[in-house]
Each structure stands twice: as structure tokens, then as C-alpha cells.
N, C-alpha and C positions, 0 to 999 in steps of 0.2 A: 422569646425569639420571634421576630416577625418573618412571615413567609413571603413577604414582598420586599422589593428594594425600596429605597427612599422615594423613587418616582412612581411606585405602584406597579412595577414590572413583575408579573406573576412568573416569569421564566427565570428570574434570579433567585431561585430557591435551592436549598441543598439537594444534591442528587447522589444516589448510590448506584454504582455499576458493578454487576457481577459478571465476570468473564469465566466461562467454563472451558472444558476441553474442546479442542477443534474450533476455537474462536466463537463459541456460543456466547452471546452477550445479552444481558437484561439490564435495563436502566430503570430505576425507580425514583420517583420524586413526589413530593406533595405539591398539589396545585390548589391554592386557596380559593374559596368562593369569593365572588366579588363583594365589596363592602355593602352594596345595596341588598344583597340576598342573604347575608349572614344571619339575620334575625327571622327569616321566613322558614317556618317549620315544615312547609310543604315541599321544600327543595331538599333533596338528599344531601347529607353531609359527606358521604363517601361515594365515589364513582370512579370510573376508569375511561380513559380515552382509547380509541382503537390503536393498537400497536402497529409497528412497522416490522416487516420481516423480509428476509431475502434468502433465497435458496441458491446455494452455490457460493463461489468466491469471486474475487475481483479479477481473475485471469482473463475473461473475455474483454473487459475494458482495457486492461493493461496490454493485451495482445494487439488490439486495434490501435492504441496510442503508439506503440513501438513500430508497428507496420507503417502507419502514416508517416512517422518521422524517418523511417529507413529509406524512403525514396525521395526525400526532399532535395538532396544535394547532388544527385547524379553519381557518376563514377568518381572514385577517389583513389589516390595512390599513397595515402597515409592512414593510420588507424582512425576509425570513426566511432566515437562513443556517444550513445544517446543517453541523456539524463532525463529521468522521470521522477517527479515528486509524487510519491504514492500516498497522498493524503486523501482520505475518503472516510465517510462515516462508517464504511464497512471494513476498513483496514486492508492492507496489502501485506501478506506474509510471504515467507520464502517459498512455501508450496505454491502460492498463486503465481509467483514469478517463474518458477521452474515449469509450471503447467503452461504458462503463456509462451515460454521460449521453446519447450520441447514437446508439449502435448503428450505426456506419457500415458494419460488415461484416455487415449483415443477410442473412438467407437468404430466398429466395422473395419478395424485394421488400418484406418486412414488417419495418420497423425497430421495435425494442422498447426504446428507450433511456428513461431516466428523463425526459429533457426533450423527446424527439422519438419518437413512436410511429407506428403504421400510419396514423393520421388526422391527423398533423402535431404541432404543439407541444402539450405537456401538462405538468402539474405547474408551472403558471405562478406558483403561490403561493411556490415556492422561488426565492429571489433568487440564491443562490449556494451552493456547497459548499466548505467550507474543509477541505482535506485536509492532514493532518500525518502524520508518522511519528515520534512522540515516545516515548522511553523515559526513565526517570528519569535516566539517565546521559548522554543526548545532547541535552538541551534547547538548549544553545548552538549545536549544529551540526545540529539536526533540520531536515528539509525541511518547508516549508509553502507551500501555494499556494491561492489563492482562485479557484475556477472559476465565472465568472459565467454565469448562465442568460440567453441572448440573448432569451428569450421571457418573462422575468419580468414580472409585473404591477407589482411594486414593486422595481425594480433597486437595487443597492447602488452609488450613484454617488459619495457622499462618505464615504470611510472615514478615520478618524483615524490609522490605521497603514497603511503602504504595503508590504505583503509582496508576494511574487511573485503575479502574477495571470494567468489565462488568460481571454481575451476573444474573442468572436466565435462564429459558428456553424460547426460542422464542415462541410466540411474546411478552412475558412479561419480556424481558431482561431490566435490569436497568444499567445505567452508573453511577458509583460512582467516582467522581473526586478525584484525589490524588495529590501527590507532583510531581513536574517536575524533569527532569533529572538534571537540574541546581541545584535544592535543594538536590536531592539524592546524587550527587557527590560533593556537596559543591563547585560549580564552581562560578567564579566571572564574 
């Protein structure tokens, strides 16, 4: 088996990813030596590239994205849902979303979430956040969840589609499972 693609791309090699508890992830792949150096005994056969690591989750970036979108349209008199495609190399999980919205793990007693801050509820114009993880190739299996703002001025109470939803105020949020995008869009 060749470790290069037909065009010599060394990045088109088999990869193995291990995902542990709490989102810990390690990706392992073979990176072949260039054709010119394969017969050179002075160059090591095995080696390692510097790895990448990240401390913490995706909640700070998610919090900023939602805050930026929450003020784009001014006052509203109808429910306002912000859609976020949470694709990133670091992943966005339910814990990241709840942390961004409510900041339950606040420091110094000062919560700084999108929906709950140091002085209580805020961003009440935002009714919900629709979080997806959609790529062109995974529409039928992509995760989608509607996170309702318990403090919304105009809540989303009657939706025509019943995707998974998160309701309630942290720490008492409940996840209500719904239909998949495959079912919603009637994909085969």
C-alpha cells in the first residue's frame, strides 16, 4: 500500500484518531519520507512532528460569535434565532454551548454568559441558538440542537420542525431529542 496519493500528496495517508473521555483526542498517521531521501541511511526512518494542543473548550469562540450576532439587527418584536455552524478542529460539544450561554463555571462569582451575566439575565432579544455541525458530506447525519433562552422576551414556542432542543435554565437544562436532519429534509 502506498502512503502517498497518486499525485504524491503526503497528506493523503491513512489516519487513526483516538478520542478519549472529555474530548481528549490524538490523531496518528504515517508520513512517508520523500522519494529522494528514502535510500539515504543518514536520515531517520521514524520521526515525529510537533503536535498541536489546546487547553479548554470552544466556549470562548462560541460566546463571541453569538454575542456579535445578537446585536446585528436591533430591537425585534418576533422570536430571533441565531444559527451557528459549530465546525472546528476542536469540536463544539453540549458543555461548550451551555458554558457560552450561561457561564456556570464562572470565576470570582461573576458569570459572563451570553444569556446570564453578572447582573442576571441579558440578551433577552435572542430567543434561541440553533447549533449545527454541518459539512457538505454529512447533512443527513449532522448534529443539530436548538438551545432555548429561558429569559427570552419572545420565546420560540411553536416550531414547524421538531429537532433536538435544550430547554431550561442551567443547571436544570434538559435535552429533548428530536428528529434528525435526514428526517427533516426527507433525505435518503
